[in-house]
PDB file with one MODEL, atoms N, CA, C and O in Angstrom:
MODEL        1
ATOM      1  N   MET A   1      14.253   3.368  31.641  1.00  0.00           N
ATOM      2  CA  MET A   1      15.599   2.832  31.528  1.00  0.00           C
ATOM      3  C   MET A   1      15.840   2.404  30.085  1.00  0.00           C
ATOM      4  O   MET A   1      14.975   1.792  29.459  1.00  0.00           O
ATOM      5  N   THR A   2      17.007   2.726  29.569  1.00  0.00           N
ATOM      6  CA  THR A   2      17.392   2.290  28.238  1.00  0.00           C
ATOM      7  C   THR A   2      17.866   0.840  28.306  1.00  0.00           C
ATOM      8  O   THR A   2      18.099   0.307  29.390  1.00  0.00           O
ATOM      9  N   THR A   3      18.003   0.218  27.159  1.00  0.00           N
ATOM     10  CA  THR A   3      18.497  -1.148  27.130  1.00  0.00           C
ATOM     11  C   THR A   3      19.972  -1.157  27.506  1.00  0.00           C
ATOM     12  O   THR A   3      20.777  -0.486  26.860  1.00  0.00           O
ATOM     13  N   PRO A   4      20.337  -1.910  28.542  1.00  0.00           N
ATOM     14  CA  PRO A   4      21.744  -1.929  28.961  1.00  0.00           C
ATOM     15  C   PRO A   4      22.630  -2.592  27.911  1.00  0.00           C
ATOM     16  O   PRO A   4      22.186  -3.464  27.165  1.00  0.00           O
ATOM     17  N   ILE A   5      23.886  -2.165  27.867  1.00  0.00           N
ATOM     18  CA  ILE A   5      24.842  -2.777  26.949  1.00  0.00           C
ATOM     19  C   ILE A   5      25.683  -3.840  27.644  1.00  0.00           C
ATOM     20  O   ILE A   5      26.412  -4.592  26.997  1.00  0.00           O
ATOM     21  N   LEU A   6      25.572  -3.892  28.974  1.00  0.00           N
ATOM     22  CA  LEU A   6      26.334  -4.859  29.765  1.00  0.00           C
ATOM     23  C   LEU A   6      25.417  -5.474  30.807  1.00  0.00           C
ATOM     24  O   LEU A   6      24.728  -4.764  31.538  1.00  0.00           O
ATOM     25  N   THR A   7      25.413  -6.804  30.871  1.00  0.00           N
ATOM     26  CA  THR A   7      24.691  -7.513  31.916  1.00  0.00           C
ATOM     27  C   THR A   7      25.692  -8.336  32.710  1.00  0.00           C
ATOM     28  O   THR A   7      26.396  -9.183  32.159  1.00  0.00           O
ATOM     29  N   VAL A   8      25.747  -8.080  33.997  1.00  0.00           N
ATOM     30  CA  VAL A   8      26.567  -8.882  34.904  1.00  0.00           C
ATOM     31  C   VAL A   8      25.631  -9.960  35.440  1.00  0.00           C
ATOM     32  O   VAL A   8      24.704  -9.671  36.197  1.00  0.00           O
ATOM     33  N   ARG A   9      25.882 -11.208  35.039  1.00  0.00           N
ATOM     34  CA  ARG A   9      25.005 -12.313  35.403  1.00  0.00           C
ATOM     35  C   ARG A   9      25.645 -13.114  36.536  1.00  0.00           C
ATOM     36  O   ARG A   9      26.816 -13.490  36.471  1.00  0.00           O
ATOM     37  N   THR A  10      24.842 -13.366  37.576  1.00  0.00           N
ATOM     38  CA  THR A  10      25.311 -14.111  38.739  1.00  0.00           C
ATOM     39  C   THR A  10      24.309 -15.199  39.073  1.00  0.00           C
ATOM     40  O   THR A  10      23.114 -14.928  39.195  1.00  0.00           O
ATOM     41  N   ALA A  11      24.782 -16.425  39.222  1.00  0.00           N
ATOM     42  CA  ALA A  11      23.950 -17.519  39.726  1.00  0.00           C
ATOM     43  C   ALA A  11      24.292 -17.689  41.200  1.00  0.00           C
ATOM     44  O   ALA A  11      25.463 -17.650  41.578  1.00  0.00           O
ATOM     45  N   THR A  12      23.280 -17.878  42.026  1.00  0.00           N
ATOM     46  CA  THR A  12      23.533 -18.001  43.453  1.00  0.00           C
ATOM     47  C   THR A  12      22.568 -18.985  44.097  1.00  0.00           C
ATOM     48  O   THR A  12      21.475 -19.236  43.589  1.00  0.00           O
ATOM     49  N   ARG A  13      22.994 -19.528  45.211  1.00  0.00           N
ATOM     50  CA  ARG A  13      22.132 -20.384  46.037  1.00  0.00           C
ATOM     51  C   ARG A  13      22.662 -20.337  47.460  1.00  0.00           C
ATOM     52  O   ARG A  13      23.813 -20.679  47.728  1.00  0.00           O
ATOM     53  N   ASN A  14      21.795 -19.907  48.362  1.00  0.00           N
ATOM     54  CA  ASN A  14      22.120 -19.841  49.795  1.00  0.00           C
ATOM     55  C   ASN A  14      23.392 -19.035  50.068  1.00  0.00           C
ATOM     56  O   ASN A  14      24.296 -19.502  50.762  1.00  0.00           O
ATOM     57  N   ARG A  15      23.450 -17.843  49.525  1.00  0.00           N
ATOM     58  CA  ARG A  15      24.611 -16.981  49.708  1.00  0.00           C
ATOM     59  C   ARG A  15      24.206 -15.604  50.222  1.00  0.00           C
ATOM     60  O   ARG A  15      24.821 -14.598  49.866  1.00  0.00           O
ATOM     61  N   ALA A  16      23.178 -15.560  51.055  1.00  0.00           N
ATOM     62  CA  ALA A  16      22.701 -14.282  51.589  1.00  0.00           C
ATOM     63  C   ALA A  16      23.835 -13.511  52.277  1.00  0.00           C
ATOM     64  O   ALA A  16      23.874 -12.282  52.228  1.00  0.00           O
ATOM     65  N   HIS A  17      24.737 -14.228  52.904  1.00  0.00           N
ATOM     66  CA  HIS A  17      25.834 -13.577  53.610  1.00  0.00           C
ATOM     67  C   HIS A  17      26.835 -12.919  52.659  1.00  0.00           C
ATOM     68  O   HIS A  17      27.616 -12.073  53.092  1.00  0.00           O
ATOM     69  N   ARG A  18      26.830 -13.283  51.386  1.00  0.00           N
ATOM     70  CA  ARG A  18      27.773 -12.707  50.417  1.00  0.00           C
ATOM     71  C   ARG A  18      27.145 -11.670  49.491  1.00  0.00           C
ATOM     72  O   ARG A  18      27.856 -10.860  48.896  1.00  0.00           O
ATOM     73  N   VAL A  19      25.833 -11.689  49.367  1.00  0.00           N
ATOM     74  CA  VAL A  19      25.153 -10.811  48.412  1.00  0.00           C
ATOM     75  C   VAL A  19      25.422  -9.325  48.678  1.00  0.00           C
ATOM     76  O   VAL A  19      25.689  -8.602  47.718  1.00  0.00           O
ATOM     77  N   PRO A  20      25.368  -8.824  49.914  1.00  0.00           N
ATOM     78  CA  PRO A  20      25.619  -7.395  50.109  1.00  0.00           C
ATOM     79  C   PRO A  20      27.018  -6.953  49.650  1.00  0.00           C
ATOM     80  O   PRO A  20      27.164  -5.879  49.065  1.00  0.00           O
ATOM     81  N   ARG A  21      28.016  -7.752  49.904  1.00  0.00           N
ATOM     82  CA  ARG A  21      29.371  -7.397  49.473  1.00  0.00           C
ATOM     83  C   ARG A  21      29.484  -7.414  47.951  1.00  0.00           C
ATOM     84  O   ARG A  21      30.116  -6.536  47.363  1.00  0.00           O
ATOM     85  N   LEU A  22      28.877  -8.404  47.319  1.00  0.00           N
ATOM     86  CA  LEU A  22      28.876  -8.474  45.864  1.00  0.00           C
ATOM     87  C   LEU A  22      28.120  -7.284  45.274  1.00  0.00           C
ATOM     88  O   LEU A  22      28.555  -6.697  44.283  1.00  0.00           O
ATOM     89  N   ALA A  23      26.992  -6.932  45.882  1.00  0.00           N
ATOM     90  CA  ALA A  23      26.214  -5.778  45.413  1.00  0.00           C
ATOM     91  C   ALA A  23      27.048  -4.504  45.495  1.00  0.00           C
ATOM     92  O   ALA A  23      27.035  -3.695  44.568  1.00  0.00           O
ATOM     93  N   ALA A  24      27.766  -4.323  46.585  1.00  0.00           N
ATOM     94  CA  ALA A  24      28.613  -3.139  46.732  1.00  0.00           C
ATOM     95  C   ALA A  24      29.688  -3.102  45.655  1.00  0.00           C
ATOM     96  O   ALA A  24      30.012  -2.031  45.141  1.00  0.00           O
ATOM     97  N   SER A  25      30.238  -4.246  45.312  1.00  0.00           N
ATOM     98  CA  SER A  25      31.263  -4.313  44.276  1.00  0.00           C
ATOM     99  C   SER A  25      30.691  -3.971  42.908  1.00  0.00           C
ATOM    100  O   SER A  25      31.279  -3.184  42.166  1.00  0.00           O
ATOM    101  N   VAL A  26      29.550  -4.558  42.575  1.00  0.00           N
ATOM    102  CA  VAL A  26      28.926  -4.292  41.274  1.00  0.00           C
ATOM    103  C   VAL A  26      28.520  -2.832  41.176  1.00  0.00           C
ATOM    104  O   VAL A  26      28.772  -2.177  40.165  1.00  0.00           O
ATOM    105  N   GLN A  27      27.894  -2.326  42.222  1.00  0.00           N
ATOM    106  CA  GLN A  27      27.405  -0.956  42.210  1.00  0.00           C
ATOM    107  C   GLN A  27      28.525   0.073  42.304  1.00  0.00           C
ATOM    108  O   GLN A  27      28.317   1.247  41.999  1.00  0.00           O
ATOM    109  N   GLY A  28      29.682  -0.350  42.716  1.00  0.00           N
ATOM    110  CA  GLY A  28      30.816   0.558  42.833  1.00  0.00           C
ATOM    111  C   GLY A  28      31.601   0.737  41.549  1.00  0.00           C
ATOM    112  O   GLY A  28      32.583   1.479  41.527  1.00  0.00           O
ATOM    113  N   GLN A  29      31.193   0.080  40.488  1.00  0.00           N
ATOM    114  CA  GLN A  29      31.911   0.183  39.219  1.00  0.00           C
ATOM    115  C   GLN A  29      31.681   1.551  38.582  1.00  0.00           C
ATOM    116  O   GLN A  29      30.617   2.152  38.731  1.00  0.00           O
ATOM    117  N   ASP A  30      32.678   2.018  37.884  1.00  0.00           N
ATOM    118  CA  ASP A  30      32.613   3.313  37.219  1.00  0.00           C
ATOM    119  C   ASP A  30      31.981   3.127  35.838  1.00  0.00           C
ATOM    120  O   ASP A  30      32.674   2.902  34.846  1.00  0.00           O
ATOM    121  N   ILE A  31      30.666   3.224  35.801  1.00  0.00           N
ATOM    122  CA  ILE A  31      29.940   3.046  34.548  1.00  0.00           C
ATOM    123  C   ILE A  31      28.795   4.054  34.522  1.00  0.00           C
ATOM    124  O   ILE A  31      28.187   4.359  35.548  1.00  0.00           O
ATOM    125  N   ALA A  32      28.521   4.554  33.341  1.00  0.00           N
ATOM    126  CA  ALA A  32      27.453   5.538  33.196  1.00  0.00           C
ATOM    127  C   ALA A  32      26.109   4.913  33.582  1.00  0.00           C
ATOM    128  O   ALA A  32      25.871   3.736  33.312  1.00  0.00           O
ATOM    129  N   PRO A  33      25.243   5.693  34.206  1.00  0.00           N
ATOM    130  CA  PRO A  33      23.929   5.172  34.595  1.00  0.00           C
ATOM    131  C   PRO A  33      23.175   4.591  33.403  1.00  0.00           C
ATOM    132  O   PRO A  33      23.260   5.106  32.288  1.00  0.00           O
ATOM    133  N   ASP A  34      22.456   3.541  33.650  1.00  0.00           N
ATOM    134  CA  ASP A  34      21.600   2.864  32.680  1.00  0.00           C
ATOM    135  C   ASP A  34      22.336   2.130  31.564  1.00  0.00           C
ATOM    136  O   ASP A  34      21.698   1.690  30.608  1.00  0.00           O
ATOM    137  N   LEU A  35      23.648   1.985  31.654  1.00  0.00           N
ATOM    138  CA  LEU A  35      24.367   1.233  30.632  1.00  0.00           C
ATOM    139  C   LEU A  35      24.641  -0.206  31.043  1.00  0.00           C
ATOM    140  O   LEU A  35      25.103  -1.010  30.234  1.00  0.00           O
ATOM    141  N   ALA A  36      24.356  -0.527  32.297  1.00  0.00           N
ATOM    142  CA  ALA A  36      24.603  -1.886  32.784  1.00  0.00           C
ATOM    143  C   ALA A  36      23.465  -2.306  33.698  1.00  0.00           C
ATOM    144  O   ALA A  36      22.716  -1.483  34.225  1.00  0.00           O
ATOM    145  N   GLU A  37      23.366  -3.605  33.863  1.00  0.00           N
ATOM    146  CA  GLU A  37      22.418  -4.169  34.819  1.00  0.00           C
ATOM    147  C   GLU A  37      23.083  -5.367  35.482  1.00  0.00           C
ATOM    148  O   GLU A  37      24.016  -5.959  34.940  1.00  0.00           O
ATOM    149  N   TRP A  38      22.586  -5.709  36.658  1.00  0.00           N
ATOM    150  CA  TRP A  38      23.066  -6.879  37.376  1.00  0.00           C
ATOM    151  C   TRP A  38      21.898  -7.861  37.443  1.00  0.00           C
ATOM    152  O   TRP A  38      20.863  -7.558  38.038  1.00  0.00           O
ATOM    153  N   LEU A  39      22.059  -9.019  36.843  1.00  0.00           N
ATOM    154  CA  LEU A  39      21.023 -10.044  36.820  1.00  0.00           C
ATOM    155  C   LEU A  39      21.459 -11.189  37.725  1.00  0.00           C
ATOM    156  O   LEU A  39      22.488 -11.821  37.486  1.00  0.00           O
ATOM    157  N   VAL A  40      20.683 -11.449  38.754  1.00  0.00           N
ATOM    158  CA  VAL A  40      20.978 -12.540  39.678  1.00  0.00           C
ATOM    159  C   VAL A  40      19.894 -13.606  39.521  1.00  0.00           C
ATOM    160  O   VAL A  40      18.700 -13.317  39.599  1.00  0.00           O
ATOM    161  N   VAL A  41      20.335 -14.833  39.299  1.00  0.00           N
ATOM    162  CA  VAL A  41      19.419 -15.967  39.232  1.00  0.00           C
ATOM    163  C   VAL A  41      19.605 -16.767  40.514  1.00  0.00           C
ATOM    164  O   VAL A  41      20.669 -17.337  40.759  1.00  0.00           O
ATOM    165  N   ASP A  42      18.556 -16.799  41.325  1.00  0.00           N
ATOM    166  CA  ASP A  42      18.575 -17.514  42.599  1.00  0.00           C
ATOM    167  C   ASP A  42      18.072 -18.934  42.358  1.00  0.00           C
ATOM    168  O   ASP A  42      16.911 -19.147  42.008  1.00  0.00           O
ATOM    169  N   ASP A  43      18.959 -19.888  42.550  1.00  0.00           N
ATOM    170  CA  ASP A  43      18.684 -21.302  42.284  1.00  0.00           C
ATOM    171  C   ASP A  43      18.075 -21.978  43.518  1.00  0.00           C
ATOM    172  O   ASP A  43      18.661 -22.901  44.084  1.00  0.00           O
ATOM    173  N   GLY A  44      16.900 -21.510  43.922  1.00  0.00           N
ATOM    174  CA  GLY A  44      16.161 -22.170  44.997  1.00  0.00           C
ATOM    175  C   GLY A  44      16.757 -22.008  46.375  1.00  0.00           C
ATOM    176  O   GLY A  44      16.755 -22.960  47.155  1.00  0.00           O
ATOM    177  N   SER A  45      17.261 -20.846  46.698  1.00  0.00           N
ATOM    178  CA  SER A  45      17.847 -20.627  48.023  1.00  0.00           C
ATOM    179  C   SER A  45      16.836 -20.883  49.129  1.00  0.00           C
ATOM    180  O   SER A  45      15.645 -20.609  48.979  1.00  0.00           O
ATOM    181  N   THR A  46      17.333 -21.414  50.247  1.00  0.00           N
ATOM    182  CA  THR A  46      16.487 -21.656  51.418  1.00  0.00           C
ATOM    183  C   THR A  46      16.870 -20.760  52.581  1.00  0.00           C
ATOM    184  O   THR A  46      16.293 -20.872  53.663  1.00  0.00           O
ATOM    185  N   ASP A  47      17.838 -19.870  52.374  1.00  0.00           N
ATOM    186  CA  ASP A  47      18.223 -18.911  53.401  1.00  0.00           C
ATOM    187  C   ASP A  47      17.575 -17.563  53.080  1.00  0.00           C
ATOM    188  O   ASP A  47      16.517 -17.532  52.451  1.00  0.00           O
ATOM    189  N   ASP A  48      18.170 -16.472  53.490  1.00  0.00           N
ATOM    190  CA  ASP A  48      17.606 -15.133  53.287  1.00  0.00           C
ATOM    191  C   ASP A  48      18.041 -14.481  51.977  1.00  0.00           C
ATOM    192  O   ASP A  48      17.901 -13.268  51.823  1.00  0.00           O
ATOM    193  N   THR A  49      18.561 -15.254  51.039  1.00  0.00           N
ATOM    194  CA  THR A  49      19.024 -14.692  49.772  1.00  0.00           C
ATOM    195  C   THR A  49      17.910 -13.931  49.062  1.00  0.00           C
ATOM    196  O   THR A  49      18.134 -12.822  48.578  1.00  0.00           O
ATOM    197  N   ARG A  50      16.728 -14.504  48.995  1.00  0.00           N
ATOM    198  CA  ARG A  50      15.607 -13.853  48.304  1.00  0.00           C
ATOM    199  C   ARG A  50      15.300 -12.495  48.929  1.00  0.00           C
ATOM    200  O   ARG A  50      15.178 -11.500  48.215  1.00  0.00           O
ATOM    201  N   ALA A  51      15.176 -12.445  50.232  1.00  0.00           N
ATOM    202  CA  ALA A  51      14.867 -11.178  50.919  1.00  0.00           C
ATOM    203  C   ALA A  51      15.979 -10.162  50.701  1.00  0.00           C
ATOM    204  O   ALA A  51      15.713  -8.976  50.502  1.00  0.00           O
ATOM    205  N   CYS A  52      17.211 -10.622  50.738  1.00  0.00           N
ATOM    206  CA  CYS A  52      18.358  -9.739  50.529  1.00  0.00           C
ATOM    207  C   CYS A  52      18.323  -9.148  49.121  1.00  0.00           C
ATOM    208  O   CYS A  52      18.545  -7.950  48.950  1.00  0.00           O
ATOM    209  N   LEU A  53      18.048  -9.970  48.120  1.00  0.00           N
ATOM    210  CA  LEU A  53      17.969  -9.492  46.738  1.00  0.00           C
ATOM    211  C   LEU A  53      16.820  -8.513  46.559  1.00  0.00           C
ATOM    212  O   LEU A  53      16.962  -7.508  45.863  1.00  0.00           O
ATOM    213  N   LEU A  54      15.687  -8.798  47.178  1.00  0.00           N
ATOM    214  CA  LEU A  54      14.552  -7.889  47.083  1.00  0.00           C
ATOM    215  C   LEU A  54      14.881  -6.538  47.697  1.00  0.00           C
ATOM    216  O   LEU A  54      14.530  -5.500  47.136  1.00  0.00           O
ATOM    217  N   ASP A  55      15.553  -6.542  48.844  1.00  0.00           N
ATOM    218  CA  ASP A  55      15.954  -5.289  49.491  1.00  0.00           C
ATOM    219  C   ASP A  55      16.901  -4.489  48.596  1.00  0.00           C
ATOM    220  O   ASP A  55      16.724  -3.283  48.425  1.00  0.00           O
ATOM    221  N   ILE A  56      17.885  -5.144  48.037  1.00  0.00           N
ATOM    222  CA  ILE A  56      18.867  -4.465  47.191  1.00  0.00           C
ATOM    223  C   ILE A  56      18.203  -3.921  45.926  1.00  0.00           C
ATOM    224  O   ILE A  56      18.537  -2.828  45.468  1.00  0.00           O
ATOM    225  N   SER A  57      17.272  -4.676  45.368  1.00  0.00           N
ATOM    226  CA  SER A  57      16.622  -4.237  44.124  1.00  0.00           C
ATOM    227  C   SER A  57      15.783  -2.987  44.329  1.00  0.00           C
ATOM    228  O   SER A  57      15.507  -2.274  43.364  1.00  0.00           O
ATOM    229  N   MET A  58      15.371  -2.704  45.551  1.00  0.00           N
ATOM    230  CA  MET A  58      14.565  -1.522  45.845  1.00  0.00           C
ATOM    231  C   MET A  58      15.426  -0.269  46.043  1.00  0.00           C
ATOM    232  O   MET A  58      14.901   0.844  46.093  1.00  0.00           O
ATOM    233  N   GLN A  59      16.733  -0.446  46.153  1.00  0.00           N
ATOM    234  CA  GLN A  59      17.634   0.680  46.362  1.00  0.00           C
ATOM    235  C   GLN A  59      17.977   1.350  45.040  1.00  0.00           C
ATOM    236  O   GLN A  59      18.020   0.702  43.994  1.00  0.00           O
ATOM    237  N   GLU A  60      18.217   2.640  45.100  1.00  0.00           N
ATOM    238  CA  GLU A  60      18.626   3.407  43.930  1.00  0.00           C
ATOM    239  C   GLU A  60      20.071   3.056  43.591  1.00  0.00           C
ATOM    240  O   GLU A  60      20.926   3.024  44.476  1.00  0.00           O
ATOM    241  N   SER A  61      20.351   2.790  42.309  1.00  0.00           N
ATOM    242  CA  SER A  61      21.698   2.400  41.907  1.00  0.00           C
ATOM    243  C   SER A  61      21.904   2.693  40.428  1.00  0.00           C
ATOM    244  O   SER A  61      20.960   2.650  39.639  1.00  0.00           O
ATOM    245  N   SER A  62      23.151   2.993  40.056  1.00  0.00           N
ATOM    246  CA  SER A  62      23.461   3.186  38.642  1.00  0.00           C
ATOM    247  C   SER A  62      23.538   1.840  37.907  1.00  0.00           C
ATOM    248  O   SER A  62      23.476   1.798  36.679  1.00  0.00           O
ATOM    249  N   VAL A  63      23.673   0.752  38.656  1.00  0.00           N
ATOM    250  CA  VAL A  63      23.640  -0.600  38.091  1.00  0.00           C
ATOM    251  C   VAL A  63      22.465  -1.314  38.758  1.00  0.00           C
ATOM    252  O   VAL A  63      22.628  -1.943  39.804  1.00  0.00           O
ATOM    253  N   PRO A  64      21.282  -1.215  38.151  1.00  0.00           N
ATOM    254  CA  PRO A  64      20.101  -1.802  38.786  1.00  0.00           C
ATOM    255  C   PRO A  64      20.161  -3.325  38.821  1.00  0.00           C
ATOM    256  O   PRO A  64      20.766  -3.968  37.963  1.00  0.00           O
ATOM    257  N   LEU A  65      19.521  -3.870  39.829  1.00  0.00           N
ATOM    258  CA  LEU A  65      19.467  -5.319  40.026  1.00  0.00           C
ATOM    259  C   LEU A  65      18.144  -5.863  39.507  1.00  0.00           C
ATOM    260  O   LEU A  65      17.073  -5.365  39.853  1.00  0.00           O
ATOM    261  N   ARG A  66      18.235  -6.888  38.675  1.00  0.00           N
ATOM    262  CA  ARG A  66      17.086  -7.709  38.303  1.00  0.00           C
ATOM    263  C   ARG A  66      17.347  -9.091  38.878  1.00  0.00           C
ATOM    264  O   ARG A  66      18.491  -9.540  38.935  1.00  0.00           O
ATOM    265  N   HIS A  67      16.303  -9.753  39.296  1.00  0.00           N
ATOM    266  CA  HIS A  67      16.502 -11.087  39.862  1.00  0.00           C
ATOM    267  C   HIS A  67      15.433 -12.029  39.353  1.00  0.00           C
ATOM    268  O   HIS A  67      14.294 -11.642  39.092  1.00  0.00           O
ATOM    269  N   ILE A  68      15.841 -13.281  39.222  1.00  0.00           N
ATOM    270  CA  ILE A  68      14.964 -14.365  38.801  1.00  0.00           C
ATOM    271  C   ILE A  68      15.086 -15.458  39.856  1.00  0.00           C
ATOM    272  O   ILE A  68      16.189 -15.796  40.285  1.00  0.00           O
ATOM    273  N   PHE A  69      13.958 -16.001  40.266  1.00  0.00           N
ATOM    274  CA  PHE A  69      13.964 -17.101  41.216  1.00  0.00           C
ATOM    275  C   PHE A  69      13.521 -18.358  40.479  1.00  0.00           C
ATOM    276  O   PHE A  69      12.445 -18.389  39.882  1.00  0.00           O
ATOM    277  N   VAL A  70      14.360 -19.401  40.524  1.00  0.00           N
ATOM    278  CA  VAL A  70      14.055 -20.662  39.839  1.00  0.00           C
ATOM    279  C   VAL A  70      14.123 -21.812  40.830  1.00  0.00           C
ATOM    280  O   VAL A  70      14.731 -21.703  41.894  1.00  0.00           O
ATOM    281  N   GLU A  71      13.486 -22.912  40.458  1.00  0.00           N
ATOM    282  CA  GLU A  71      13.562 -24.116  41.274  1.00  0.00           C
ATOM    283  C   GLU A  71      15.000 -24.640  41.249  1.00  0.00           C
ATOM    284  O   GLU A  71      15.695 -24.475  40.247  1.00  0.00           O
ATOM    285  N   PRO A  72      15.456 -25.270  42.342  1.00  0.00           N
ATOM    286  CA  PRO A  72      16.820 -25.780  42.373  1.00  0.00           C
ATOM    287  C   PRO A  72      17.091 -26.736  41.216  1.00  0.00           C
ATOM    288  O   PRO A  72      16.304 -27.640  40.934  1.00  0.00           O
ATOM    289  N   GLY A  73      18.224 -26.513  40.555  1.00  0.00           N
ATOM    290  CA  GLY A  73      18.565 -27.367  39.427  1.00  0.00           C
ATOM    291  C   GLY A  73      20.042 -27.343  39.120  1.00  0.00           C
ATOM    292  O   GLY A  73      20.491 -27.990  38.174  1.00  0.00           O
ATOM    293  N   GLY A  74      20.802 -26.610  39.903  1.00  0.00           N
ATOM    294  CA  GLY A  74      22.235 -26.545  39.671  1.00  0.00           C
ATOM    295  C   GLY A  74      22.641 -25.247  38.991  1.00  0.00           C
ATOM    296  O   GLY A  74      21.829 -24.551  38.382  1.00  0.00           O
ATOM    297  N   LYS A  75      23.915 -24.951  39.116  1.00  0.00           N
ATOM    298  CA  LYS A  75      24.454 -23.703  38.584  1.00  0.00           C
ATOM    299  C   LYS A  75      24.236 -23.587  37.077  1.00  0.00           C
ATOM    300  O   LYS A  75      23.894 -22.513  36.583  1.00  0.00           O
ATOM    301  N   HIS A  76      24.432 -24.681  36.345  1.00  0.00           N
ATOM    302  CA  HIS A  76      24.287 -24.621  34.894  1.00  0.00           C
ATOM    303  C   HIS A  76      22.868 -24.243  34.479  1.00  0.00           C
ATOM    304  O   HIS A  76      22.687 -23.481  33.530  1.00  0.00           O
ATOM    305  N   ARG A  77      21.865 -24.763  35.173  1.00  0.00           N
ATOM    306  CA  ARG A  77      20.484 -24.398  34.850  1.00  0.00           C
ATOM    307  C   ARG A  77      20.190 -22.964  35.255  1.00  0.00           C
ATOM    308  O   ARG A  77      19.444 -22.272  34.563  1.00  0.00           O
ATOM    309  N   ALA A  78      20.756 -22.507  36.352  1.00  0.00           N
ATOM    310  CA  ALA A  78      20.546 -21.127  36.786  1.00  0.00           C
ATOM    311  C   ALA A  78      21.163 -20.160  35.759  1.00  0.00           C
ATOM    312  O   ALA A  78      20.542 -19.164  35.386  1.00  0.00           O
ATOM    313  N   LEU A  79      22.370 -20.459  35.316  1.00  0.00           N
ATOM    314  CA  LEU A  79      23.010 -19.597  34.320  1.00  0.00           C
ATOM    315  C   LEU A  79      22.221 -19.601  33.012  1.00  0.00           C
ATOM    316  O   LEU A  79      22.055 -18.553  32.388  1.00  0.00           O
ATOM    317  N   ASN A  80      21.734 -20.766  32.593  1.00  0.00           N
ATOM    318  CA  ASN A  80      20.915 -20.839  31.387  1.00  0.00           C
ATOM    319  C   ASN A  80      19.646 -20.014  31.521  1.00  0.00           C
ATOM    320  O   ASN A  80      19.222 -19.369  30.562  1.00  0.00           O
ATOM    321  N   ALA A  81      19.033 -20.026  32.703  1.00  0.00           N
ATOM    322  CA  ALA A  81      17.841 -19.221  32.917  1.00  0.00           C
ATOM    323  C   ALA A  81      18.168 -17.733  32.774  1.00  0.00           C
ATOM    324  O   ALA A  81      17.325 -16.945  32.347  1.00  0.00           O
ATOM    325  N   GLY A  82      19.386 -17.359  33.129  1.00  0.00           N
ATOM    326  CA  GLY A  82      19.810 -15.971  32.990  1.00  0.00           C
ATOM    327  C   GLY A  82      20.000 -15.528  31.571  1.00  0.00           C
ATOM    328  O   GLY A  82      19.902 -14.338  31.272  1.00  0.00           O
ATOM    329  N   PHE A  83      20.274 -16.472  30.678  1.00  0.00           N
ATOM    330  CA  PHE A  83      20.418 -16.126  29.272  1.00  0.00           C
ATOM    331  C   PHE A  83      19.073 -15.775  28.686  1.00  0.00           C
ATOM    332  O   PHE A  83      18.981 -15.452  27.501  1.00  0.00           O
TER     333      PHE A  83
ENDMDL
END
């Protein structure tokens, strides 16, 4: 994979029910393969968010998913971890 020119950064916590719809939206964008990535920072979710992200990251996509799992600390810390 080449270095992406666009990173879509998302901070999340306990949003397993929303991740598939968001993934479909990100992956549905009209962008050349390998020019973008989707970075999700999971701020200590206690639901199925982690499993959902792992499943999505294993799927083939023109906008690949990278994920980081951090200890709960709030949205601002999750976004900072994404930087």
